[in-house]
VOSEFI-413505 format. One record per residue (C-alpha): residue number from 1; x, y, z. Coordinates in nm, 3 decimals. Each point is the difference from the previous one (the first is absolute). Layout:
// residues N
<vexnu><k>NUM</k><px>X</px><py>Y</py><pz>Z</pz></vexnu>
...
This chain:
// residues 183
<vexnu><k>1</k><px>3.290</px><py>-3.028</py><pz>-3.057</pz></vexnu>
<vexnu><k>2</k><px>0.080</px><py>-0.320</py><pz>-0.012</pz></vexnu>
<vexnu><k>3</k><px>-0.091</px><py>-0.254</py><pz>0.278</pz></vexnu>
<vexnu><k>4</k><px>0.215</px><py>-0.125</py><pz>0.301</pz></vexnu>
<vexnu><k>5</k><px>0.021</px><py>-0.343</py><pz>-0.130</pz></vexnu>
<vexnu><k>6</k><px>0.130</px><py>0.121</py><pz>-0.347</pz></vexnu>
<vexnu><k>7</k><px>0.279</px><py>0.293</py><pz>0.272</pz></vexnu>
<vexnu><k>8</k><px>0.114</px><py>-0.297</py><pz>0.196</pz></vexnu>
<vexnu><k>9</k><px>0.037</px><py>-0.220</py><pz>-0.304</pz></vexnu>
<vexnu><k>10</k><px>0.200</px><py>0.363</py><pz>-0.223</pz></vexnu>
<vexnu><k>11</k><px>0.217</px><py>-0.006</py><pz>0.375</pz></vexnu>
<vexnu><k>12</k><px>0.045</px><py>-0.353</py><pz>-0.007</pz></vexnu>
<vexnu><k>13</k><px>-0.114</px><py>-0.073</py><pz>0.332</pz></vexnu>
<vexnu><k>14</k><px>-0.253</px><py>-0.265</py><pz>-0.128</pz></vexnu>
<vexnu><k>15</k><px>0.019</px><py>-0.287</py><pz>-0.312</pz></vexnu>
<vexnu><k>16</k><px>-0.308</px><py>0.000</py><pz>-0.263</pz></vexnu>
<vexnu><k>17</k><px>-0.130</px><py>-0.341</py><pz>0.172</pz></vexnu>
<vexnu><k>18</k><px>-0.007</px><py>0.136</py><pz>0.299</pz></vexnu>
<vexnu><k>19</k><px>-0.288</px><py>0.294</py><pz>-0.120</pz></vexnu>
<vexnu><k>20</k><px>-0.178</px><py>-0.294</py><pz>-0.200</pz></vexnu>
<vexnu><k>21</k><px>0.043</px><py>-0.195</py><pz>0.335</pz></vexnu>
<vexnu><k>22</k><px>-0.130</px><py>0.328</py><pz>0.202</pz></vexnu>
<vexnu><k>23</k><px>-0.293</px><py>0.072</py><pz>-0.316</pz></vexnu>
<vexnu><k>24</k><px>-0.111</px><py>-0.365</py><pz>0.087</pz></vexnu>
<vexnu><k>25</k><px>-0.059</px><py>-0.041</py><pz>0.282</pz></vexnu>
<vexnu><k>26</k><px>-0.214</px><py>0.329</py><pz>0.030</pz></vexnu>
<vexnu><k>27</k><px>-0.153</px><py>-0.077</py><pz>-0.304</pz></vexnu>
<vexnu><k>28</k><px>-0.126</px><py>-0.313</py><pz>0.217</pz></vexnu>
<vexnu><k>29</k><px>-0.025</px><py>0.260</py><pz>0.285</pz></vexnu>
<vexnu><k>30</k><px>-0.260</px><py>0.176</py><pz>-0.174</pz></vexnu>
<vexnu><k>31</k><px>-0.249</px><py>-0.275</py><pz>-0.133</pz></vexnu>
<vexnu><k>32</k><px>-0.008</px><py>-0.160</py><pz>0.328</pz></vexnu>
<vexnu><k>33</k><px>-0.129</px><py>0.350</py><pz>0.077</pz></vexnu>
<vexnu><k>34</k><px>-0.241</px><py>0.011</py><pz>-0.186</pz></vexnu>
<vexnu><k>35</k><px>-0.100</px><py>-0.395</py><pz>0.009</pz></vexnu>
<vexnu><k>36</k><px>0.041</px><py>0.036</py><pz>0.411</pz></vexnu>
<vexnu><k>37</k><px>-0.308</px><py>0.196</py><pz>-0.020</pz></vexnu>
<vexnu><k>38</k><px>-0.182</px><py>-0.328</py><pz>0.091</pz></vexnu>
<vexnu><k>39</k><px>0.318</px><py>-0.124</py><pz>0.204</pz></vexnu>
<vexnu><k>40</k><px>-0.079</px><py>0.346</py><pz>0.215</pz></vexnu>
<vexnu><k>41</k><px>-0.368</px><py>-0.053</py><pz>0.104</pz></vexnu>
<vexnu><k>42</k><px>0.095</px><py>-0.401</py><pz>0.042</pz></vexnu>
<vexnu><k>43</k><px>0.222</px><py>0.103</py><pz>0.287</pz></vexnu>
<vexnu><k>44</k><px>-0.260</px><py>0.194</py><pz>0.119</pz></vexnu>
<vexnu><k>45</k><px>-0.244</px><py>-0.204</py><pz>0.017</pz></vexnu>
<vexnu><k>46</k><px>0.266</px><py>-0.235</py><pz>0.161</pz></vexnu>
<vexnu><k>47</k><px>0.061</px><py>0.246</py><pz>0.280</pz></vexnu>
<vexnu><k>48</k><px>-0.405</px><py>-0.005</py><pz>0.044</pz></vexnu>
<vexnu><k>49</k><px>-0.038</px><py>-0.365</py><pz>0.042</pz></vexnu>
<vexnu><k>50</k><px>0.257</px><py>0.034</py><pz>0.291</pz></vexnu>
<vexnu><k>51</k><px>-0.093</px><py>0.284</py><pz>0.189</pz></vexnu>
<vexnu><k>52</k><px>-0.357</px><py>-0.212</py><pz>-0.018</pz></vexnu>
<vexnu><k>53</k><px>0.091</px><py>-0.340</py><pz>0.092</pz></vexnu>
<vexnu><k>54</k><px>0.208</px><py>0.189</py><pz>0.337</pz></vexnu>
<vexnu><k>55</k><px>-0.330</px><py>0.180</py><pz>0.007</pz></vexnu>
<vexnu><k>56</k><px>-0.185</px><py>-0.382</py><pz>0.075</pz></vexnu>
<vexnu><k>57</k><px>0.252</px><py>-0.113</py><pz>0.145</pz></vexnu>
<vexnu><k>58</k><px>0.037</px><py>0.337</py><pz>0.293</pz></vexnu>
<vexnu><k>59</k><px>-0.395</px><py>-0.079</py><pz>0.012</pz></vexnu>
<vexnu><k>60</k><px>0.086</px><py>-0.329</py><pz>0.071</pz></vexnu>
<vexnu><k>61</k><px>0.228</px><py>0.106</py><pz>0.276</pz></vexnu>
<vexnu><k>62</k><px>-0.240</px><py>0.162</py><pz>0.153</pz></vexnu>
<vexnu><k>63</k><px>-0.321</px><py>-0.157</py><pz>0.010</pz></vexnu>
<vexnu><k>64</k><px>0.174</px><py>-0.300</py><pz>0.119</pz></vexnu>
<vexnu><k>65</k><px>0.145</px><py>0.253</py><pz>0.329</pz></vexnu>
<vexnu><k>66</k><px>-0.349</px><py>0.113</py><pz>0.015</pz></vexnu>
<vexnu><k>67</k><px>-0.166</px><py>-0.365</py><pz>0.090</pz></vexnu>
<vexnu><k>68</k><px>0.296</px><py>-0.090</py><pz>0.186</pz></vexnu>
<vexnu><k>69</k><px>-0.077</px><py>0.331</py><pz>0.216</pz></vexnu>
<vexnu><k>70</k><px>-0.405</px><py>-0.085</py><pz>0.030</pz></vexnu>
<vexnu><k>71</k><px>0.021</px><py>-0.301</py><pz>0.108</pz></vexnu>
<vexnu><k>72</k><px>0.249</px><py>0.123</py><pz>0.273</pz></vexnu>
<vexnu><k>73</k><px>-0.245</px><py>0.226</py><pz>0.077</pz></vexnu>
<vexnu><k>74</k><px>-0.300</px><py>-0.220</py><pz>0.035</pz></vexnu>
<vexnu><k>75</k><px>0.229</px><py>-0.218</py><pz>0.121</pz></vexnu>
<vexnu><k>76</k><px>0.057</px><py>0.239</py><pz>0.341</pz></vexnu>
<vexnu><k>77</k><px>-0.321</px><py>0.097</py><pz>-0.022</pz></vexnu>
<vexnu><k>78</k><px>-0.123</px><py>-0.364</py><pz>0.024</pz></vexnu>
<vexnu><k>79</k><px>0.223</px><py>-0.028</py><pz>0.310</pz></vexnu>
<vexnu><k>80</k><px>-0.156</px><py>0.366</py><pz>0.195</pz></vexnu>
<vexnu><k>81</k><px>-0.330</px><py>-0.099</py><pz>-0.103</pz></vexnu>
<vexnu><k>82</k><px>0.048</px><py>-0.348</py><pz>0.244</pz></vexnu>
<vexnu><k>83</k><px>0.177</px><py>0.169</py><pz>0.232</pz></vexnu>
<vexnu><k>84</k><px>-0.297</px><py>0.226</py><pz>0.063</pz></vexnu>
<vexnu><k>85</k><px>-0.208</px><py>-0.276</py><pz>-0.024</pz></vexnu>
<vexnu><k>86</k><px>0.181</px><py>-0.169</py><pz>0.257</pz></vexnu>
<vexnu><k>87</k><px>0.056</px><py>0.310</py><pz>0.183</pz></vexnu>
<vexnu><k>88</k><px>-0.432</px><py>0.040</py><pz>0.015</pz></vexnu>
<vexnu><k>89</k><px>-0.094</px><py>-0.329</py><pz>0.004</pz></vexnu>
<vexnu><k>90</k><px>0.223</px><py>-0.097</py><pz>0.318</pz></vexnu>
<vexnu><k>91</k><px>-0.098</px><py>-0.158</py><pz>0.357</pz></vexnu>
<vexnu><k>92</k><px>0.126</px><py>0.117</py><pz>0.266</pz></vexnu>
<vexnu><k>93</k><px>-0.056</px><py>-0.018</py><pz>0.400</pz></vexnu>
<vexnu><k>94</k><px>0.041</px><py>-0.373</py><pz>-0.089</pz></vexnu>
<vexnu><k>95</k><px>0.245</px><py>-0.064</py><pz>0.278</pz></vexnu>
<vexnu><k>96</k><px>0.033</px><py>-0.360</py><pz>0.233</pz></vexnu>
<vexnu><k>97</k><px>0.049</px><py>-0.264</py><pz>0.148</pz></vexnu>
<vexnu><k>98</k><px>0.019</px><py>-0.310</py><pz>-0.331</pz></vexnu>
<vexnu><k>99</k><px>0.307</px><py>0.047</py><pz>-0.140</pz></vexnu>
<vexnu><k>100</k><px>-0.052</px><py>-0.098</py><pz>-0.421</pz></vexnu>
<vexnu><k>101</k><px>0.336</px><py>-0.076</py><pz>-0.210</pz></vexnu>
<vexnu><k>102</k><px>0.038</px><py>0.117</py><pz>-0.341</pz></vexnu>
<vexnu><k>103</k><px>0.270</px><py>0.016</py><pz>-0.288</pz></vexnu>
<vexnu><k>104</k><px>0.100</px><py>0.324</py><pz>-0.175</pz></vexnu>
<vexnu><k>105</k><px>0.277</px><py>0.096</py><pz>-0.236</pz></vexnu>
<vexnu><k>106</k><px>0.119</px><py>-0.349</py><pz>0.144</pz></vexnu>
<vexnu><k>107</k><px>0.037</px><py>0.039</py><pz>0.316</pz></vexnu>
<vexnu><k>108</k><px>-0.292</px><py>-0.079</py><pz>0.369</pz></vexnu>
<vexnu><k>109</k><px>-0.127</px><py>0.217</py><pz>0.076</pz></vexnu>
<vexnu><k>110</k><px>-0.236</px><py>-0.018</py><pz>0.327</pz></vexnu>
<vexnu><k>111</k><px>-0.328</px><py>0.249</py><pz>0.044</pz></vexnu>
<vexnu><k>112</k><px>-0.187</px><py>-0.003</py><pz>0.334</pz></vexnu>
<vexnu><k>113</k><px>-0.356</px><py>0.029</py><pz>-0.063</pz></vexnu>
<vexnu><k>114</k><px>-0.313</px><py>0.001</py><pz>0.265</pz></vexnu>
<vexnu><k>115</k><px>-0.167</px><py>-0.399</py><pz>-0.060</pz></vexnu>
<vexnu><k>116</k><px>-0.352</px><py>0.145</py><pz>-0.222</pz></vexnu>
<vexnu><k>117</k><px>0.301</px><py>0.156</py><pz>-0.248</pz></vexnu>
<vexnu><k>118</k><px>0.236</px><py>-0.344</py><pz>0.012</pz></vexnu>
<vexnu><k>119</k><px>-0.327</px><py>-0.188</py><pz>-0.042</pz></vexnu>
<vexnu><k>120</k><px>-0.200</px><py>0.250</py><pz>-0.289</pz></vexnu>
<vexnu><k>121</k><px>0.379</px><py>-0.073</py><pz>-0.165</pz></vexnu>
<vexnu><k>122</k><px>0.074</px><py>-0.339</py><pz>0.037</pz></vexnu>
<vexnu><k>123</k><px>-0.375</px><py>-0.008</py><pz>-0.108</pz></vexnu>
<vexnu><k>124</k><px>0.051</px><py>0.189</py><pz>-0.344</pz></vexnu>
<vexnu><k>125</k><px>-0.177</px><py>0.337</py><pz>0.053</pz></vexnu>
<vexnu><k>126</k><px>0.323</px><py>0.155</py><pz>0.119</pz></vexnu>
<vexnu><k>127</k><px>0.299</px><py>0.030</py><pz>-0.185</pz></vexnu>
<vexnu><k>128</k><px>0.406</px><py>0.143</py><pz>-0.050</pz></vexnu>
<vexnu><k>129</k><px>0.091</px><py>0.199</py><pz>-0.257</pz></vexnu>
<vexnu><k>130</k><px>0.410</px><py>0.156</py><pz>0.014</pz></vexnu>
<vexnu><k>131</k><px>0.061</px><py>0.254</py><pz>-0.150</pz></vexnu>
<vexnu><k>132</k><px>0.366</px><py>0.162</py><pz>0.056</pz></vexnu>
<vexnu><k>133</k><px>0.094</px><py>-0.187</py><pz>0.363</pz></vexnu>
<vexnu><k>134</k><px>-0.294</px><py>0.110</py><pz>0.106</pz></vexnu>
<vexnu><k>135</k><px>-0.321</px><py>-0.252</py><pz>0.066</pz></vexnu>
<vexnu><k>136</k><px>-0.305</px><py>0.131</py><pz>-0.021</pz></vexnu>
<vexnu><k>137</k><px>-0.273</px><py>-0.189</py><pz>0.171</pz></vexnu>
<vexnu><k>138</k><px>-0.360</px><py>0.047</py><pz>-0.312</pz></vexnu>
<vexnu><k>139</k><px>-0.332</px><py>-0.201</py><pz>-0.039</pz></vexnu>
<vexnu><k>140</k><px>-0.025</px><py>-0.253</py><pz>-0.230</pz></vexnu>
<vexnu><k>141</k><px>-0.172</px><py>0.134</py><pz>-0.302</pz></vexnu>
<vexnu><k>142</k><px>0.286</px><py>0.298</py><pz>0.094</pz></vexnu>
<vexnu><k>143</k><px>0.244</px><py>-0.278</py><pz>-0.111</pz></vexnu>
<vexnu><k>144</k><px>-0.192</px><py>-0.125</py><pz>-0.280</pz></vexnu>
<vexnu><k>145</k><px>0.010</px><py>0.360</py><pz>-0.196</pz></vexnu>
<vexnu><k>146</k><px>0.365</px><py>0.006</py><pz>0.098</pz></vexnu>
<vexnu><k>147</k><px>0.067</px><py>-0.362</py><pz>-0.149</pz></vexnu>
<vexnu><k>148</k><px>-0.158</px><py>0.213</py><pz>-0.306</pz></vexnu>
<vexnu><k>149</k><px>0.257</px><py>0.263</py><pz>0.004</pz></vexnu>
<vexnu><k>150</k><px>0.300</px><py>-0.181</py><pz>0.151</pz></vexnu>
<vexnu><k>151</k><px>-0.026</px><py>-0.383</py><pz>0.095</pz></vexnu>
<vexnu><k>152</k><px>0.368</px><py>0.043</py><pz>0.140</pz></vexnu>
<vexnu><k>153</k><px>-0.130</px><py>0.228</py><pz>0.304</pz></vexnu>
<vexnu><k>154</k><px>-0.227</px><py>-0.252</py><pz>0.167</pz></vexnu>
<vexnu><k>155</k><px>0.183</px><py>-0.159</py><pz>0.228</pz></vexnu>
<vexnu><k>156</k><px>-0.222</px><py>-0.260</py><pz>0.145</pz></vexnu>
<vexnu><k>157</k><px>-0.385</px><py>-0.039</py><pz>-0.118</pz></vexnu>
<vexnu><k>158</k><px>-0.195</px><py>-0.321</py><pz>0.146</pz></vexnu>
<vexnu><k>159</k><px>-0.247</px><py>-0.206</py><pz>-0.211</pz></vexnu>
<vexnu><k>160</k><px>-0.320</px><py>0.005</py><pz>0.272</pz></vexnu>
<vexnu><k>161</k><px>0.071</px><py>-0.327</py><pz>0.225</pz></vexnu>
<vexnu><k>162</k><px>-0.203</px><py>0.044</py><pz>0.233</pz></vexnu>
<vexnu><k>163</k><px>-0.316</px><py>-0.279</py><pz>-0.081</pz></vexnu>
<vexnu><k>164</k><px>-0.221</px><py>-0.092</py><pz>0.258</pz></vexnu>
<vexnu><k>165</k><px>-0.205</px><py>-0.355</py><pz>-0.064</pz></vexnu>
<vexnu><k>166</k><px>-0.364</px><py>0.119</py><pz>0.145</pz></vexnu>
<vexnu><k>167</k><px>-0.230</px><py>-0.322</py><pz>0.100</pz></vexnu>
<vexnu><k>168</k><px>-0.322</px><py>-0.037</py><pz>-0.176</pz></vexnu>
<vexnu><k>169</k><px>-0.133</px><py>-0.016</py><pz>0.333</pz></vexnu>
<vexnu><k>170</k><px>0.119</px><py>0.309</py><pz>0.124</pz></vexnu>
<vexnu><k>171</k><px>-0.252</px><py>0.247</py><pz>0.135</pz></vexnu>
<vexnu><k>172</k><px>0.215</px><py>0.329</py><pz>-0.008</pz></vexnu>
<vexnu><k>173</k><px>0.147</px><py>-0.107</py><pz>-0.382</pz></vexnu>
<vexnu><k>174</k><px>-0.142</px><py>0.270</py><pz>-0.072</pz></vexnu>
<vexnu><k>175</k><px>0.182</px><py>0.301</py><pz>0.219</pz></vexnu>
<vexnu><k>176</k><px>0.331</px><py>0.094</py><pz>-0.092</pz></vexnu>
<vexnu><k>177</k><px>0.186</px><py>0.032</py><pz>0.342</pz></vexnu>
<vexnu><k>178</k><px>0.213</px><py>0.367</py><pz>-0.035</pz></vexnu>
<vexnu><k>179</k><px>0.368</px><py>0.031</py><pz>-0.016</pz></vexnu>
<vexnu><k>180</k><px>-0.001</px><py>0.187</py><pz>0.275</pz></vexnu>
<vexnu><k>181</k><px>-0.166</px><py>-0.154</py><pz>0.267</pz></vexnu>
<vexnu><k>182</k><px>0.160</px><py>-0.062</py><pz>0.274</pz></vexnu>
<vexnu><k>183</k><px>-0.096</px><py>-0.209</py><pz>0.277</pz></vexnu>
């Protein structure tokens, strides 16, 4: 039985040159397949490297996204902590006749205080803090804690202005007058 090439040659459908060319192409392909074992292995290695690179990129993107989420969560947690401190430590029932002016969000606001609270605020024993359009009156220690967390929350925290000059011959220099004493 003759091969297909021989049958095509006898029938005149192809030429000897075309059959030789087809045979040489076939030999080249077979040779590439035999030596292509190494080439196929390098292709597999390339695919493995590409896969490893894509995994590393995905891992880097995921870790960056997780870091952003952690920072957002920490920021929310800090704001809630500040709000809780302010609501827990705010002073209430201090309204009165004296007006105290302060700035909050680039607006001048007015707070009506009694004279004792007004004097304590001016002297630095009390402070004003603002969060979410709400003003809180707190002690200076609480304001210092809040300033450690976020300095933009503290609106007014005066330094101690009260500097009383004492006379050396004053027999009552060792005795301080209480702030709540009314004459």
